[in-house]
ROPABA-473161 format. One line per field, with one value per residue (C-alpha): x, y, z. Coordinates in steps of 0.001 Angstrom, whole numbers, plus 500000, padded with zeros to 6 digits. Each point is the difference from the previous one (the first is absolute). Example, Ala and Ser with C-alpha at 12.3 -4.5 7.8 and 13.67 -1.06 7.14 Angstrom:
BEGIN
c1 [512300  501370]
c2 [495500  503440]
c3 [507800  499340]
***
This chain:
BEGIN
c1 [847253  500617  499085  496595  500592  497380  496298  497804  497493  497779  499949  498849  497057  501172  503744  503015  500384  499621  500477  501962  502301  503455  500800  503916  501957  499922  495932  497168  500370  496987  500601  500155  502556  502546  503445  502034  503857  502528  503220  502482  497440  498166  497737  501856  498266  497280  500288  498545  497586  498689  499707  497939  497732  499537  498938  502642  500348  503074  502955  502908  503750  502890  501888  503038  500371  499817  502322  502282  499723  499249  500934  498132  502447  498544  496419  500260  501636  497113  497581  499002  498759  496450  501591  503211  497083  497818  496886  497707  497959  501051  502995  500300  503649  500548  503517  502276  499360  498625  503018  502273  498332  500109  503557  500533  503574  501465  498241  500061  497326  500932  498394  502189  498060  500347  503572  499574  502357  498699  498951  501320  504181  499668  501317  498138  497796  497693  496359  499386  496200  501094  501478  497070  497871  502177  500610  496239  499749  502142  498231  496944  498064  495874  500448  503270  499998  501991  503284  499074  501338  498027  500157  498968  497150  501983  501778  500515  498461  502958  501317  496419  500085  503236  499290  496965  501935  502264  497076  498141  503500  500192  496681  500302  503287  498235  497207  502483  501616  496814  498818  502988  499946  496312  500242  500542  497620  502237  499165  496871  500064  498456  501365  498853  501145  500012  498248  502724  500067  500483  496958  499759  496550  501587  502872  497624  498208  502989  501180  496013  500413  503239  498573  497139  501815  502370  496656  501236  497894  499598  500586  501288  500475  502945  501647  496646  500739  503389  499493  496967  496947  497151  497905  502711  499949  496277  500075  502961  498743  496812  501826  502080  496942  498226  502576  500159  497760  497453  500534  503371  500923  501039  502744  501139  503027  501229  496527  499374  497739  495767  499405  502468  498762  496221  500972  501559  497042  498039  501823  499559  503851  499931  503472  501852  502950  502185  501827  498708  497876  502393  502780  497757  498527  503773  499822  496822  497760  496570  496683  496701  497215  500240  503111  503534  501395  503176  500215  503081  497776  499395  496255  499866  502208  496375  498122  498609  498121  500907  501770  496891  496699  498468  503049  499957  503503  501655  502042  497047  498136  502672  502035  499370  501697  501815  501442  501141  501303  502242  501215  501257  501300  502215  501104  498687  500050  496039  499249  501385  497820  496578  500192  500926  497779  496933  500728  500458  496692  498206  500911  499249  496344  499693  500365  497723  497493  500827  499215  496967  498893  500795  498487  496608  500734  500442  503649  499949  497705  502296  503065  498581  498664  503167  502341  497445  501263  503584  500791  498528  502050  503215  502835  498851]
c2 [890697  497172  497029  499767  497514  501191  499054  502106  497777  502454  503309  500239  502413  502193  499711  499542  496539  498067  496253  498910  497440  499916  497820  499211  497193  497456  500517  502081  501597  501904  503487  501415  497586  499980  498194  498345  501197  497484  501875  496950  498142  498226  501907  498928  497492  498971  497214  500807  497277  502014  503182  498183  498723  503401  500817  502690  500443  502354  500838  502291  499309  502391  501129  501608  496469  497416  502351  499541  496422  497350  502371  500099  497642  497279  500821  500204  496747  498982  501095  503072  500524  498081  497170  500433  500478  497354  503132  499323  502953  504082  501696  503816  501628  502931  501995  499956  503730  499782  497891  502527  502754  498070  499821  503585  499936  497547  501266  503152  501077  501592  499918  497108  497628  498997  499123  497877  497825  496617  499068  496479  501045  503715  499405  502678  500110  502384  499401  502139  499819  498273  497496  499426  499270  497426  498411  499621  498500  497227  499350  499833  502510  500070  503850  501587  503555  502487  501692  502940  502162  499932  502641  500043  502045  503228  500210  503943  501060  500437  496483  498575  501571  499389  496265  500107  501604  496796  497692  501314  499787  496209  499386  501234  497465  497222  500047  500300  497001  498132  500454  498562  496585  499508  500325  496737  498731  497305  502146  501382  501763  503361  503186  501863  503837  501668  503349  501567  503672  499615  502164  503153  500121  501410  497416  497071  501809  500420  496188  498429  502576  498027  496428  500567  501396  496668  498079  496825  497135  500505  502763  500022  502598  500514  502170  499229  498236  501209  501094  502532  500545  497502  503158  501078  497103  499966  503586  499463  496833  501408  502789  498161  497755  502798  500619  496402  498189  497530  497304  498880  497952  502186  498549  501620  498741  498666  500145  496851  500716  500138  503455  501073  497458  500988  503826  498980  498008  502679  502244  497398  498366  496589  498462  500145  498635  499576  498061  500828  496958  497543  502285  500508  496454  498688  502659  498508  502434  498851  501367  499634  501564  501676  501414  498659  497788  499627  496240  500056  501360  498377  500504  497034  497551  498688  500486  496971  502579  499905  503155  501503  497813  501797  498836  496477  499617  496701  501602  501620  496379  498383  501582  501771  504084  497622  498057  502529  501875  496848  499912  503102  500338  496618  501730  497241  500606  498657  503249  501912  497691  500100  503597  501073  497546  501439  503864  499655  497519  502927  502766  498171  499095  503364  501253  497414  501294  503459  498968  498466  502949  502212  498046  500077  504056  499936  500706  502552  498467  496970  502339  501684  496841  498128  502919  500757  496576  499883  503485  499559  497147  501216  499473  496708]
c3 [147309  502555  500064  501812  503192  502409  499803  502202  501322  502882  501169  504031  500063  502499  499642  497707  500594  497272  499015  496641  498768  498648  497097  500504  498478  502650  500121  500933  503438  502012  501421  502415  500842  502995  498666  502423  499890  498916  500394  498940  497606  503263  502264  503488  501923  496825  497655  496585  500709  503282  497115  498266  502666  501096  496219  499508  495978  500315  502058  500043  499871  500263  497402  501952  501988  497083  498383  502889  500899  498090  497292  496374  498617  502030  499820  495918  500181  502197  497061  502313  503174  499684  499438  502297  503087  498469  500106  496792  500738  499734  501170  500440  500366  501366  498480  502957  500423  503648  501184  498447  502007  502981  499457  500359  501511  497204  496914  497405  497852  496742  496170  499244  502758  503425  500933  503690  502092  500357  503502  499621  499725  498914  496017  498148  497251  497958  499181  496811  498724  497039  502188  502428  497092  498640  503417  500818  496208  500519  503281  498000  501881  499261  501437  499846  501636  498622  501833  502100  502753  503600  501946  503958  502241  500496  496787  498888  496885  498035  500683  499605  496437  498940  500805  497813  497193  500089  500397  496943  497603  501292  499233  496365  499818  501959  497346  497206  500933  501348  496171  498947  501736  499694  496385  498633  502567  501630  503457  500688  503115  500499  501376  502748  500276  503139  501472  502602  500507  504051  502138  497587  497778  497150  499438  500773  496842  497697  500741  499216  496746  499055  500678  498156  497066  500427  499457  501483  500674  503999  502479  503479  502398  501773  502978  502565  502895  500812  503589  499516  502364  498196  500014  497517  498247  499166  498841  497969  498465  499324  498252  497720  498931  498778  497322  498569  497530  501031  497356  501205  503512  502085  503252  503046  500807  503451  502259  502473  502258  499883  500805  497455  497313  500688  499233  497031  498744  500700  497687  497502  500218  498290  501432  503197  501585  503099  502353  502881  500519  499359  502099  502975  500091  500571  502731  501572  498872  498587  498498  501186  499295  503239  499595  499802  503003  501508  500441  502379  502768  502939  500083  497241  501482  500981  497284  498281  497215  496205  498984  498881  500130  496509  498171  498051  499229  501098  502777  501453  499918  501129  502646  503206  501215  502809  497504  497836  502786  501152  496547  500105  503126  499885  496004  497766  496576  499918  501542  496853  497199  502382  500785  496140  498686  501825  499607  496330  500016  502548  497259  496768  501800  500900  496383  499001  502192  498717  496391  500538  502302  496998  497289  502531  500596  503273  500027  502596  502562  499556  500542  503260  501582  499674  501276  502779  501705  498382  501032  503536  500690  499281  502441  501429]
***
């Protein structure tokens, strides 16, 4: 049996929502948890002090990007990714599978691995499941992901089945390599297997069975939020979680909006990540409890209210919508810094409130009340 890293603390009385604790190398992590994405070893426009101040216990970095630049040689010489980026909390690294998936014209998937051309200089590389484990071990990832084949919404059955067979084979090879690199105890990162299967129930079940048999410390759900309607996302999230054991942490990759996150929590998901909060912040979209606002709009020119009067972050305490609009329109770097800080604080606070609601057996009412206001205000 795999080492137990997840302690279930409480189940909501009327939903599958749950709270728990992840025990990882760089300290415990309260769940449910949103992980900010630090693709290149930094969360864009955010310092590690900002991340500490908000209260994050884990972030995500990207194996594909760090492998290409600065490269494992540099990070290894620095003493690992934690030391390199001066971050003393936990790091989850993805496998690079999604990045390779997004390079469709420049990659080829075979049983050996994913061959691709670098988006930086056009050079060719092969990421095998073994090599991906080795790279993440050099990075010192507290949680590392197996290499998988992601398929998009609308993929035909035979192609989804072929991708699943490769993913299952890669999982076996990844686990063997992970067991080798952790054998002497010098590296203690945990491997998460990934459920794939596109939007076919039988393939999802087959994938879940393979993942359960692999008995990795945690389980990720892949192949969702890849262009499908929200209703389909919700349906296949529920289908997939119904196949999974409750004693292991569950991670849905690539969701970062309140409506998707709250739906995932209700389905018993513990972890999620996305670039959405910081990417959209840099483009002037800010979260509020009355729905996201686009700060560049003219109606905010003389609006001296905070972004969100109910938010206690330092941005809302100190700056007005009018000023943030001015920063955005003049292309000031501070615009990205303040907006990114606010959006990350907003999500972190939302999930903290969700944990409290679960522990008090009122999660469904909490979700309903929040979304009633948030969804009504979308498009402001």
